[in-house]
N, CA, C and O atoms as a Maestro MAE file, in Angstrom:
{
 s_m_m2io_version
 :::
 2.0.0
}

f_m_ct {
 s_m_title
 :::
 protein
 m_atom[296] {
  # First column is atom index #
  i_m_mmod_type
  r_m_x_coord
  r_m_y_coord
  r_m_z_coord
  i_m_residue_number
  s_m_chain_name
  s_m_pdb_residue_name
  s_m_pdb_atom_name
  i_m_atomic_number
  :::
  1 25 9.007 -12.592 18.683 1 A "MET " " N  " 7
  2 3 8.996 -13.583 17.633 1 A "MET " " CA " 6
  3 2 10.438 -13.845 17.200 1 A "MET " " C  " 6
  4 15 11.183 -12.906 16.915 1 A "MET " " O  " 8
  5 25 10.824 -15.092 17.151 2 A "THR " " N  " 7
  6 3 12.178 -15.474 16.780 2 A "THR " " CA " 6
  7 2 12.238 -15.701 15.285 2 A "THR " " C  " 6
  8 15 11.387 -16.388 14.721 2 A "THR " " O  " 8
  9 25 13.249 -15.122 14.637 3 A "GLU " " N  " 7
  10 3 13.382 -15.270 13.190 3 A "GLU " " CA " 6
  11 2 14.490 -16.252 12.884 3 A "GLU " " C  " 6
  12 15 15.593 -16.138 13.420 3 A "GLU " " O  " 8
  13 25 14.209 -17.206 12.035 4 A "ASN " " N  " 7
  14 3 15.204 -18.168 11.590 4 A "ASN " " CA " 6
  15 2 15.952 -17.550 10.418 4 A "ASN " " C  " 6
  16 15 15.345 -17.226 9.397 4 A "ASN " " O  " 8
  17 25 17.263 -17.383 10.555 5 A "LYS " " N  " 7
  18 3 18.065 -16.742 9.500 5 A "LYS " " CA " 6
  19 2 17.947 -17.490 8.171 5 A "LYS " " C  " 6
  20 15 18.020 -16.863 7.113 5 A "LYS " " O  " 8
  21 25 17.768 -18.808 8.198 6 A "GLU " " N  " 7
  22 3 17.666 -19.578 6.971 6 A "GLU " " CA " 6
  23 2 16.369 -19.286 6.217 6 A "GLU " " C  " 6
  24 15 16.315 -19.452 4.999 6 A "GLU " " O  " 8
  25 25 15.323 -18.854 6.925 7 A "GLU " " N  " 7
  26 3 14.045 -18.573 6.282 7 A "GLU " " CA " 6
  27 2 14.032 -17.229 5.576 7 A "GLU " " C  " 6
  28 15 13.187 -17.006 4.709 7 A "GLU " " O  " 8
  29 25 14.936 -16.335 5.916 8 A "CYS " " N  " 7
  30 3 14.980 -15.011 5.303 8 A "CYS " " CA " 6
  31 2 15.622 -15.112 3.924 8 A "CYS " " C  " 6
  32 15 16.800 -15.447 3.803 8 A "CYS " " O  " 8
  33 25 14.844 -14.821 2.890 9 A "ARG " " N  " 7
  34 3 15.349 -14.926 1.518 9 A "ARG " " CA " 6
  35 2 15.793 -13.577 0.960 9 A "ARG " " C  " 6
  36 15 16.181 -13.487 -0.205 9 A "ARG " " O  " 8
  37 25 15.740 -12.550 1.765 10 A "CYS " " N  " 7
  38 3 16.069 -11.215 1.285 10 A "CYS " " CA " 6
  39 2 17.548 -10.927 1.523 10 A "CYS " " C  " 6
  40 15 18.095 -11.273 2.570 10 A "CYS " " O  " 8
  41 25 18.179 -10.301 0.560 11 A "GLU " " N  " 7
  42 3 19.595 -9.970 0.674 11 A "GLU " " CA " 6
  43 2 19.821 -8.580 1.259 11 A "GLU " " C  " 6
  44 15 20.963 -8.212 1.536 11 A "GLU " " O  " 8
  45 25 18.765 -7.806 1.452 12 A "LEU " " N  " 7
  46 3 18.902 -6.454 1.987 12 A "LEU " " CA " 6
  47 2 18.727 -6.460 3.497 12 A "LEU " " C  " 6
  48 15 17.922 -7.230 4.022 12 A "LEU " " O  " 8
  49 25 19.471 -5.611 4.204 13 A "PRO " " N  " 7
  50 3 19.261 -5.505 5.655 13 A "PRO " " CA " 6
  51 2 17.902 -4.843 5.932 13 A "PRO " " C  " 6
  52 15 17.387 -4.108 5.091 13 A "PRO " " O  " 8
  53 25 17.331 -5.103 7.100 14 A "PRO " " N  " 7
  54 3 16.015 -4.548 7.427 14 A "PRO " " CA " 6
  55 2 15.938 -3.023 7.283 14 A "PRO " " C  " 6
  56 15 14.916 -2.498 6.840 14 A "PRO " " O  " 8
  57 25 16.985 -2.323 7.645 15 A "GLU " " N  " 7
  58 3 16.986 -0.857 7.546 15 A "GLU " " CA " 6
  59 2 16.837 -0.397 6.098 15 A "GLU " " C  " 6
  60 15 16.157 0.592 5.826 15 A "GLU " " O  " 8
  61 25 17.471 -1.115 5.168 16 A "GLU " " N  " 7
  62 3 17.374 -0.735 3.756 16 A "GLU " " CA " 6
  63 2 15.995 -1.068 3.204 16 A "GLU " " C  " 6
  64 15 15.444 -0.318 2.398 16 A "GLU " " O  " 8
  65 25 15.450 -2.178 3.634 17 A "ILE " " N  " 7
  66 3 14.087 -2.524 3.212 17 A "ILE " " CA " 6
  67 2 13.124 -1.438 3.684 17 A "ILE " " C  " 6
  68 15 12.276 -0.981 2.917 17 A "ILE " " O  " 8
  69 25 13.253 -1.028 4.937 18 A "ALA " " N  " 7
  70 3 12.389 0.018 5.479 18 A "ALA " " CA " 6
  71 2 12.547 1.313 4.699 18 A "ALA " " C  " 6
  72 15 11.552 1.955 4.363 18 A "ALA " " O  " 8
  73 25 13.785 1.709 4.404 19 A "LYS " " N  " 7
  74 3 14.042 2.948 3.675 19 A "LYS " " CA " 6
  75 2 13.423 2.898 2.282 19 A "LYS " " C  " 6
  76 15 12.732 3.831 1.872 19 A "LYS " " O  " 8
  77 25 13.672 1.808 1.555 20 A "GLN " " N  " 7
  78 3 13.137 1.675 0.204 20 A "GLN " " CA " 6
  79 2 11.606 1.656 0.219 20 A "GLN " " C  " 6
  80 15 10.964 2.263 -0.638 20 A "GLN " " O  " 8
  81 25 11.030 0.957 1.194 21 A "SER " " N  " 7
  82 3 9.576 0.877 1.296 21 A "SER " " CA " 6
  83 2 8.964 2.255 1.527 21 A "SER " " C  " 6
  84 15 8.000 2.632 0.862 21 A "SER " " O  " 8
  85 25 9.533 3.009 2.477 22 A "VAL " " N  " 7
  86 3 9.012 4.342 2.787 22 A "VAL " " CA " 6
  87 2 9.234 5.294 1.618 22 A "VAL " " C  " 6
  88 15 8.352 6.090 1.298 22 A "VAL " " O  " 8
  89 25 10.392 5.225 0.977 23 A "ASP " " N  " 7
  90 3 10.671 6.087 -0.179 23 A "ASP " " CA " 6
  91 2 9.674 5.823 -1.308 23 A "ASP " " C  " 6
  92 15 9.146 6.754 -1.918 23 A "ASP " " O  " 8
  93 25 9.424 4.532 -1.577 24 A "ARG " " N  " 7
  94 3 8.479 4.180 -2.643 24 A "ARG " " CA " 6
  95 2 7.071 4.653 -2.291 24 A "ARG " " C  " 6
  96 15 6.378 5.229 -3.130 24 A "ARG " " O  " 8
  97 25 6.649 4.408 -1.048 25 A "PHE " " N  " 7
  98 3 5.329 4.854 -0.624 25 A "PHE " " CA " 6
  99 2 5.192 6.360 -0.777 25 A "PHE " " C  " 6
  100 15 4.183 6.851 -1.285 25 A "PHE " " O  " 8
  101 25 6.206 7.087 -0.338 26 A "SER " " N  " 7
  102 3 6.167 8.543 -0.400 26 A "SER " " CA " 6
  103 2 5.998 9.029 -1.837 26 A "SER " " C  " 6
  104 15 5.169 9.897 -2.110 26 A "SER " " O  " 8
  105 25 6.777 8.472 -2.745 27 A "ALA " " N  " 7
  106 3 6.700 8.889 -4.150 27 A "ALA " " CA " 6
  107 2 5.335 8.540 -4.757 27 A "ALA " " C  " 6
  108 15 4.716 9.371 -5.422 27 A "ALA " " O  " 8
  109 25 4.881 7.325 -4.526 28 A "LEU " " N  " 7
  110 3 3.607 6.892 -5.107 28 A "LEU " " CA " 6
  111 2 2.423 7.620 -4.473 28 A "LEU " " C  " 6
  112 15 1.491 8.023 -5.169 28 A "LEU " " O  " 8
  113 25 2.463 7.785 -3.162 29 A "ALA " " N  " 7
  114 3 1.344 8.418 -2.463 29 A "ALA " " CA " 6
  115 2 1.192 9.879 -2.875 29 A "ALA " " C  " 6
  116 15 0.074 10.351 -3.082 29 A "ALA " " O  " 8
  117 25 2.299 10.592 -2.994 30 A "LYS " " N  " 7
  118 3 2.222 12.000 -3.387 30 A "LYS " " CA " 6
  119 2 1.635 12.138 -4.785 30 A "LYS " " C  " 6
  120 15 0.765 12.979 -5.011 30 A "LYS " " O  " 8
  121 25 2.104 11.319 -5.727 31 A "LYS " " N  " 7
  122 3 1.586 11.380 -7.100 31 A "LYS " " CA " 6
  123 2 0.107 11.036 -7.133 31 A "LYS " " C  " 6
  124 15 -0.672 11.723 -7.794 31 A "LYS " " O  " 8
  125 25 -0.295 9.977 -6.428 32 A "LYS " " N  " 7
  126 3 -1.696 9.571 -6.428 32 A "LYS " " CA " 6
  127 2 -2.578 10.667 -5.842 32 A "LYS " " C  " 6
  128 15 -3.652 10.959 -6.368 32 A "LYS " " O  " 8
  129 25 -2.121 11.265 -4.761 33 A "TYR " " N  " 7
  130 3 -2.897 12.340 -4.135 33 A "TYR " " CA " 6
  131 2 -3.053 13.520 -5.091 33 A "TYR " " C  " 6
  132 15 -4.158 14.030 -5.275 33 A "TYR " " O  " 8
  133 25 -1.960 13.947 -5.692 34 A "LEU " " N  " 7
  134 3 -2.026 15.094 -6.606 34 A "LEU " " CA " 6
  135 2 -2.850 14.772 -7.843 34 A "LEU " " C  " 6
  136 15 -3.582 15.631 -8.334 34 A "LEU " " O  " 8
  137 25 -2.743 13.545 -8.357 35 A "ASP " " N  " 7
  138 3 -3.587 13.135 -9.488 35 A "ASP " " CA " 6
  139 2 -5.064 13.171 -9.096 35 A "ASP " " C  " 6
  140 15 -5.907 13.614 -9.875 35 A "ASP " " O  " 8
  141 25 -5.371 12.706 -7.891 36 A "GLY " " N  " 7
  142 3 -6.750 12.736 -7.406 36 A "GLY " " CA " 6
  143 2 -7.258 14.155 -7.249 36 A "GLY " " C  " 6
  144 15 -8.416 14.442 -7.551 36 A "GLY " " O  " 8
  145 25 -6.400 15.041 -6.779 37 A "GLN " " N  " 7
  146 3 -6.785 16.450 -6.660 37 A "GLN " " CA " 6
  147 2 -7.082 17.047 -8.027 37 A "GLN " " C  " 6
  148 15 -8.051 17.787 -8.197 37 A "GLN " " O  " 8
  149 25 -6.237 16.718 -9.002 38 A "ALA " " N  " 7
  150 3 -6.457 17.233 -10.354 38 A "ALA " " CA " 6
  151 2 -7.766 16.701 -10.928 38 A "ALA " " C  " 6
  152 15 -8.482 17.422 -11.623 38 A "ALA " " O  " 8
  153 25 -8.076 15.444 -10.638 39 A "GLU " " N  " 7
  154 3 -9.291 14.829 -11.190 39 A "GLU " " CA " 6
  155 2 -10.554 15.255 -10.454 39 A "GLU " " C  " 6
  156 15 -11.569 15.552 -11.085 39 A "GLU " " O  " 8
  157 25 -10.502 15.289 -9.116 40 A "HIS " " N  " 7
  158 3 -11.711 15.504 -8.327 40 A "HIS " " CA " 6
  159 2 -11.794 16.878 -7.682 40 A "HIS " " C  " 6
  160 15 -12.891 17.365 -7.410 40 A "HIS " " O  " 8
  161 25 -10.647 17.513 -7.433 41 A "GLY " " N  " 7
  162 3 -10.622 18.826 -6.801 41 A "GLY " " CA " 6
  163 2 -11.189 18.813 -5.396 41 A "GLY " " C  " 6
  164 15 -11.506 17.757 -4.850 41 A "GLY " " O  " 8
  165 25 -11.311 19.984 -4.821 42 A "GLY " " N  " 7
  166 3 -11.880 20.113 -3.492 42 A "GLY " " CA " 6
  167 2 -10.892 19.754 -2.399 42 A "GLY " " C  " 6
  168 15 -9.791 19.270 -2.658 42 A "GLY " " O  " 8
  169 25 -11.312 20.001 -1.193 43 A "CYS " " N  " 7
  170 3 -10.480 19.736 -0.018 43 A "CYS " " CA " 6
  171 2 -10.792 18.337 0.512 43 A "CYS " " C  " 6
  172 15 -11.912 18.069 0.946 43 A "CYS " " O  " 8
  173 25 -9.810 17.460 0.477 44 A "LEU " " N  " 7
  174 3 -10.011 16.080 0.929 44 A "LEU " " CA " 6
  175 2 -10.494 16.035 2.377 44 A "LEU " " C  " 6
  176 15 -11.327 15.198 2.725 44 A "LEU " " O  " 8
  177 25 -9.982 16.920 3.215 45 A "VAL " " N  " 7
  178 3 -10.385 16.939 4.620 45 A "VAL " " CA " 6
  179 2 -11.897 17.159 4.742 45 A "VAL " " C  " 6
  180 15 -12.542 16.584 5.619 45 A "VAL " " O  " 8
  181 25 -12.447 17.976 3.879 46 A "ASN " " N  " 7
  182 3 -13.888 18.243 3.912 46 A "ASN " " CA " 6
  183 2 -14.701 17.151 3.219 46 A "ASN " " C  " 6
  184 15 -15.880 16.979 3.526 46 A "ASN " " O  " 8
  185 25 -14.097 16.416 2.298 47 A "LYS " " N  " 7
  186 3 -14.830 15.433 1.498 47 A "LYS " " CA " 6
  187 2 -14.805 14.022 2.077 47 A "LYS " " C  " 6
  188 15 -15.740 13.252 1.852 47 A "LYS " " O  " 8
  189 25 -13.763 13.670 2.810 48 A "VAL " " N  " 7
  190 3 -13.576 12.298 3.266 48 A "VAL " " CA " 6
  191 2 -14.651 11.902 4.277 48 A "VAL " " C  " 6
  192 15 -15.080 12.705 5.105 48 A "VAL " " O  " 8
  193 25 -15.076 10.622 4.182 49 A "ASN " " N  " 7
  194 3 -16.014 10.092 5.170 49 A "ASN " " CA " 6
  195 2 -15.780 8.594 5.330 49 A "ASN " " C  " 6
  196 15 -15.100 7.975 4.512 49 A "ASN " " O  " 8
  197 25 -16.340 8.023 6.374 50 A "LEU " " N  " 7
  198 3 -16.110 6.616 6.671 50 A "LEU " " CA " 6
  199 2 -16.632 5.693 5.581 50 A "LEU " " C  " 6
  200 15 -16.024 4.655 5.322 50 A "LEU " " O  " 8
  201 25 -17.732 6.037 4.940 51 A "ALA " " N  " 7
  202 3 -18.271 5.189 3.877 51 A "ALA " " CA " 6
  203 2 -17.259 5.051 2.737 51 A "ALA " " C  " 6
  204 15 -17.061 3.958 2.205 51 A "ALA " " O  " 8
  205 25 -16.617 6.172 2.366 52 A "HIS " " N  " 7
  206 3 -15.606 6.106 1.304 52 A "HIS " " CA " 6
  207 2 -14.418 5.265 1.737 52 A "HIS " " C  " 6
  208 15 -13.877 4.495 0.944 52 A "HIS " " O  " 8
  209 25 -14.013 5.408 2.986 53 A "LEU " " N  " 7
  210 3 -12.891 4.626 3.497 53 A "LEU " " CA " 6
  211 2 -13.220 3.141 3.465 53 A "LEU " " C  " 6
  212 15 -12.384 2.329 3.070 53 A "LEU " " O  " 8
  213 25 -14.425 2.781 3.876 54 A "GLU " " N  " 7
  214 3 -14.841 1.379 3.827 54 A "GLU " " CA " 6
  215 2 -14.800 0.846 2.395 54 A "GLU " " C  " 6
  216 15 -14.364 -0.283 2.169 54 A "GLU " " O  " 8
  217 25 -15.248 1.638 1.437 55 A "GLU " " N  " 7
  218 3 -15.212 1.227 0.031 55 A "GLU " " CA " 6
  219 2 -13.778 0.985 -0.435 55 A "GLU " " C  " 6
  220 15 -13.509 0.009 -1.135 55 A "GLU " " O  " 8
  221 25 -12.861 1.865 -0.051 56 A "GLU " " N  " 7
  222 3 -11.461 1.718 -0.437 56 A "GLU " " CA " 6
  223 2 -10.846 0.466 0.193 56 A "GLU " " C  " 6
  224 15 -10.073 -0.244 -0.451 56 A "GLU " " O  " 8
  225 25 -11.195 0.202 1.454 57 A "ILE " " N  " 7
  226 3 -10.676 -0.993 2.129 57 A "ILE " " CA " 6
  227 2 -11.195 -2.254 1.452 57 A "ILE " " C  " 6
  228 15 -10.452 -3.221 1.281 57 A "ILE " " O  " 8
  229 25 -12.459 -2.248 1.069 58 A "ILE " " N  " 7
  230 3 -13.025 -3.406 0.359 58 A "ILE " " CA " 6
  231 2 -12.304 -3.610 -0.962 58 A "ILE " " C  " 6
  232 15 -11.963 -4.743 -1.301 58 A "ILE " " O  " 8
  233 25 -12.060 -2.542 -1.719 59 A "ASP " " N  " 7
  234 3 -11.307 -2.660 -2.973 59 A "ASP " " CA " 6
  235 2 -9.919 -3.242 -2.711 59 A "ASP " " C  " 6
  236 15 -9.462 -4.120 -3.442 59 A "ASP " " O  " 8
  237 25 -9.259 -2.757 -1.680 60 A "LEU " " N  " 7
  238 3 -7.924 -3.246 -1.338 60 A "LEU " " CA " 6
  239 2 -7.962 -4.746 -1.058 60 A "LEU " " C  " 6
  240 15 -7.097 -5.488 -1.524 60 A "LEU " " O  " 8
  241 25 -8.960 -5.191 -0.298 61 A "TRP " " N  " 7
  242 3 -9.086 -6.623 -0.006 61 A "TRP " " CA " 6
  243 2 -9.196 -7.427 -1.302 61 A "TRP " " C  " 6
  244 15 -8.533 -8.453 -1.450 61 A "TRP " " O  " 8
  245 25 -10.021 -6.973 -2.234 62 A "HIS " " N  " 7
  246 3 -10.188 -7.696 -3.501 62 A "HIS " " CA " 6
  247 2 -8.888 -7.708 -4.305 62 A "HIS " " C  " 6
  248 15 -8.560 -8.720 -4.924 62 A "HIS " " O  " 8
  249 25 -8.156 -6.620 -4.305 63 A "TYR " " N  " 7
  250 3 -6.869 -6.569 -5.011 63 A "TYR " " CA " 6
  251 2 -5.883 -7.566 -4.409 63 A "TYR " " C  " 6
  252 15 -5.194 -8.284 -5.134 63 A "TYR " " O  " 8
  253 25 -5.822 -7.604 -3.082 64 A "VAL " " N  " 7
  254 3 -4.909 -8.538 -2.408 64 A "VAL " " CA " 6
  255 2 -5.303 -9.976 -2.711 64 A "VAL " " C  " 6
  256 15 -4.442 -10.807 -2.999 64 A "VAL " " O  " 8
  257 25 -6.590 -10.275 -2.649 65 A "TYR " " N  " 7
  258 3 -7.035 -11.643 -2.909 65 A "TYR " " CA " 6
  259 2 -6.774 -12.047 -4.358 65 A "TYR " " C  " 6
  260 15 -6.368 -13.180 -4.618 65 A "TYR " " O  " 8
  261 25 -7.000 -11.139 -5.300 66 A "ALA " " N  " 7
  262 3 -6.736 -11.440 -6.706 66 A "ALA " " CA " 6
  263 2 -5.251 -11.723 -6.930 66 A "ALA " " C  " 6
  264 15 -4.900 -12.629 -7.686 66 A "ALA " " O  " 8
  265 25 -4.388 -10.961 -6.284 67 A "LEU " " N  " 7
  266 3 -2.952 -11.207 -6.408 67 A "LEU " " CA " 6
  267 2 -2.596 -12.555 -5.791 67 A "LEU " " C  " 6
  268 15 -1.777 -13.292 -6.340 67 A "LEU " " O  " 8
  269 25 -3.204 -12.881 -4.656 68 A "ARG " " N  " 7
  270 3 -2.977 -14.176 -4.023 68 A "ARG " " CA " 6
  271 2 -3.340 -15.304 -4.996 68 A "ARG " " C  " 6
  272 15 -2.604 -16.283 -5.114 68 A "ARG " " O  " 8
  273 25 -4.465 -15.165 -5.686 69 A "LEU " " N  " 7
  274 3 -4.866 -16.174 -6.669 69 A "LEU " " CA " 6
  275 2 -3.872 -16.267 -7.814 69 A "LEU " " C  " 6
  276 15 -3.515 -17.360 -8.254 69 A "LEU " " O  " 8
  277 25 -3.427 -15.109 -8.293 70 A "ARG " " N  " 7
  278 3 -2.466 -15.107 -9.393 70 A "ARG " " CA " 6
  279 2 -1.159 -15.765 -8.987 70 A "ARG " " C  " 6
  280 15 -0.556 -16.491 -9.777 70 A "ARG " " O  " 8
  281 25 -0.716 -15.516 -7.755 71 A "LEU " " N  " 7
  282 3 0.531 -16.077 -7.271 71 A "LEU " " CA " 6
  283 2 0.351 -17.510 -6.747 71 A "LEU " " C  " 6
  284 15 1.316 -18.186 -6.392 71 A "LEU " " O  " 8
  285 25 -0.907 -17.948 -6.710 72 A "LYS " " N  " 7
  286 3 -1.247 -19.284 -6.199 72 A "LYS " " CA " 6
  287 2 -0.707 -19.496 -4.789 72 A "LYS " " C  " 6
  288 15 -0.093 -20.518 -4.480 72 A "LYS " " O  " 8
  289 25 -0.955 -18.494 -3.942 73 A "ASP " " N  " 7
  290 3 -0.517 -18.516 -2.553 73 A "ASP " " CA " 6
  291 2 -1.717 -18.722 -1.657 73 A "ASP " " C  " 6
  292 15 -2.601 -17.868 -1.594 73 A "ASP " " O  " 8
  293 25 -1.756 -19.843 -0.965 74 A "ASP " " N  " 7
  294 3 -2.887 -20.126 -0.076 74 A "ASP " " CA " 6
  295 2 -2.754 -19.284 1.164 74 A "ASP " " C  " 6
  296 15 -3.600 -19.360 2.055 74 A "ASP " " O  " 8
  :::
 }
 m_bond[295] {
  # First column is bond index #
  i_m_from
  i_m_to
  i_m_order
  :::
  1 1 2 1
  2 2 3 1
  3 3 4 2
  4 3 5 1
  5 5 6 1
  6 6 7 1
  7 7 8 2
  8 7 9 1
  9 9 10 1
  10 10 11 1
  11 11 12 2
  12 11 13 1
  13 13 14 1
  14 14 15 1
  15 15 16 2
  16 15 17 1
  17 17 18 1
  18 18 19 1
  19 19 20 2
  20 19 21 1
  21 21 22 1
  22 22 23 1
  23 23 24 2
  24 23 25 1
  25 25 26 1
  26 26 27 1
  27 27 28 2
  28 27 29 1
  29 29 30 1
  30 30 31 1
  31 31 32 2
  32 31 33 1
  33 33 34 1
  34 34 35 1
  35 35 36 2
  36 35 37 1
  37 37 38 1
  38 38 39 1
  39 39 40 2
  40 39 41 1
  41 41 42 1
  42 42 43 1
  43 43 44 2
  44 43 45 1
  45 45 46 1
  46 46 47 1
  47 47 48 2
  48 47 49 1
  49 49 50 1
  50 50 51 1
  51 51 52 2
  52 51 53 1
  53 53 54 1
  54 54 55 1
  55 55 56 2
  56 55 57 1
  57 57 58 1
  58 58 59 1
  59 59 60 2
  60 59 61 1
  61 61 62 1
  62 62 63 1
  63 63 64 2
  64 63 65 1
  65 65 66 1
  66 66 67 1
  67 67 68 2
  68 67 69 1
  69 69 70 1
  70 70 71 1
  71 71 72 2
  72 71 73 1
  73 73 74 1
  74 74 75 1
  75 75 76 2
  76 75 77 1
  77 77 78 1
  78 78 79 1
  79 79 80 2
  80 79 81 1
  81 81 82 1
  82 82 83 1
  83 83 84 2
  84 83 85 1
  85 85 86 1
  86 86 87 1
  87 87 88 2
  88 87 89 1
  89 89 90 1
  90 90 91 1
  91 91 92 2
  92 91 93 1
  93 93 94 1
  94 94 95 1
  95 95 96 2
  96 95 97 1
  97 97 98 1
  98 98 99 1
  99 99 100 2
  100 99 101 1
  101 101 102 1
  102 102 103 1
  103 103 104 2
  104 103 105 1
  105 105 106 1
  106 106 107 1
  107 107 108 2
  108 107 109 1
  109 109 110 1
  110 110 111 1
  111 111 112 2
  112 111 113 1
  113 113 114 1
  114 114 115 1
  115 115 116 2
  116 115 117 1
  117 117 118 1
  118 118 119 1
  119 119 120 2
  120 119 121 1
  121 121 122 1
  122 122 123 1
  123 123 124 2
  124 123 125 1
  125 125 126 1
  126 126 127 1
  127 127 128 2
  128 127 129 1
  129 129 130 1
  130 130 131 1
  131 131 132 2
  132 131 133 1
  133 133 134 1
  134 134 135 1
  135 135 136 2
  136 135 137 1
  137 137 138 1
  138 138 139 1
  139 139 140 2
  140 139 141 1
  141 141 142 1
  142 142 143 1
  143 143 144 2
  144 143 145 1
  145 145 146 1
  146 146 147 1
  147 147 148 2
  148 147 149 1
  149 149 150 1
  150 150 151 1
  151 151 152 2
  152 151 153 1
  153 153 154 1
  154 154 155 1
  155 155 156 2
  156 155 157 1
  157 157 158 1
  158 158 159 1
  159 159 160 2
  160 159 161 1
  161 161 162 1
  162 162 163 1
  163 163 164 2
  164 163 165 1
  165 165 166 1
  166 166 167 1
  167 167 168 2
  168 167 169 1
  169 169 170 1
  170 170 171 1
  171 171 172 2
  172 171 173 1
  173 173 174 1
  174 174 175 1
  175 175 176 2
  176 175 177 1
  177 177 178 1
  178 178 179 1
  179 179 180 2
  180 179 181 1
  181 181 182 1
  182 182 183 1
  183 183 184 2
  184 183 185 1
  185 185 186 1
  186 186 187 1
  187 187 188 2
  188 187 189 1
  189 189 190 1
  190 190 191 1
  191 191 192 2
  192 191 193 1
  193 193 194 1
  194 194 195 1
  195 195 196 2
  196 195 197 1
  197 197 198 1
  198 198 199 1
  199 199 200 2
  200 199 201 1
  201 201 202 1
  202 202 203 1
  203 203 204 2
  204 203 205 1
  205 205 206 1
  206 206 207 1
  207 207 208 2
  208 207 209 1
  209 209 210 1
  210 210 211 1
  211 211 212 2
  212 211 213 1
  213 213 214 1
  214 214 215 1
  215 215 216 2
  216 215 217 1
  217 217 218 1
  218 218 219 1
  219 219 220 2
  220 219 221 1
  221 221 222 1
  222 222 223 1
  223 223 224 2
  224 223 225 1
  225 225 226 1
  226 226 227 1
  227 227 228 2
  228 227 229 1
  229 229 230 1
  230 230 231 1
  231 231 232 2
  232 231 233 1
  233 233 234 1
  234 234 235 1
  235 235 236 2
  236 235 237 1
  237 237 238 1
  238 238 239 1
  239 239 240 2
  240 239 241 1
  241 241 242 1
  242 242 243 1
  243 243 244 2
  244 243 245 1
  245 245 246 1
  246 246 247 1
  247 247 248 2
  248 247 249 1
  249 249 250 1
  250 250 251 1
  251 251 252 2
  252 251 253 1
  253 253 254 1
  254 254 255 1
  255 255 256 2
  256 255 257 1
  257 257 258 1
  258 258 259 1
  259 259 260 2
  260 259 261 1
  261 261 262 1
  262 262 263 1
  263 263 264 2
  264 263 265 1
  265 265 266 1
  266 266 267 1
  267 267 268 2
  268 267 269 1
  269 269 270 1
  270 270 271 1
  271 271 272 2
  272 271 273 1
  273 273 274 1
  274 274 275 1
  275 275 276 2
  276 275 277 1
  277 277 278 1
  278 278 279 1
  279 279 280 2
  280 279 281 1
  281 281 282 1
  282 282 283 1
  283 283 284 2
  284 283 285 1
  285 285 286 1
  286 286 287 1
  287 287 288 2
  288 287 289 1
  289 289 290 1
  290 290 291 1
  291 291 292 2
  292 291 293 1
  293 293 294 1
  294 294 295 1
  295 295 296 2
  :::
 }
}
């Protein structure tokens, strides 16, 4: 895929975007996991199942669509 330099509105190089994205994910994911452990307890490996994953994916879809509506992005 060819990228047009004029279409890129970001001032950060791709490597910095990747670093910041991974750093943010790491910080947020660890906190969310530990908060979930404190709230629900138990071993996630033993508790996780496909039905729960499907429910989480459906929630994610609704969150993305709601943000799209708020941003008025078709």
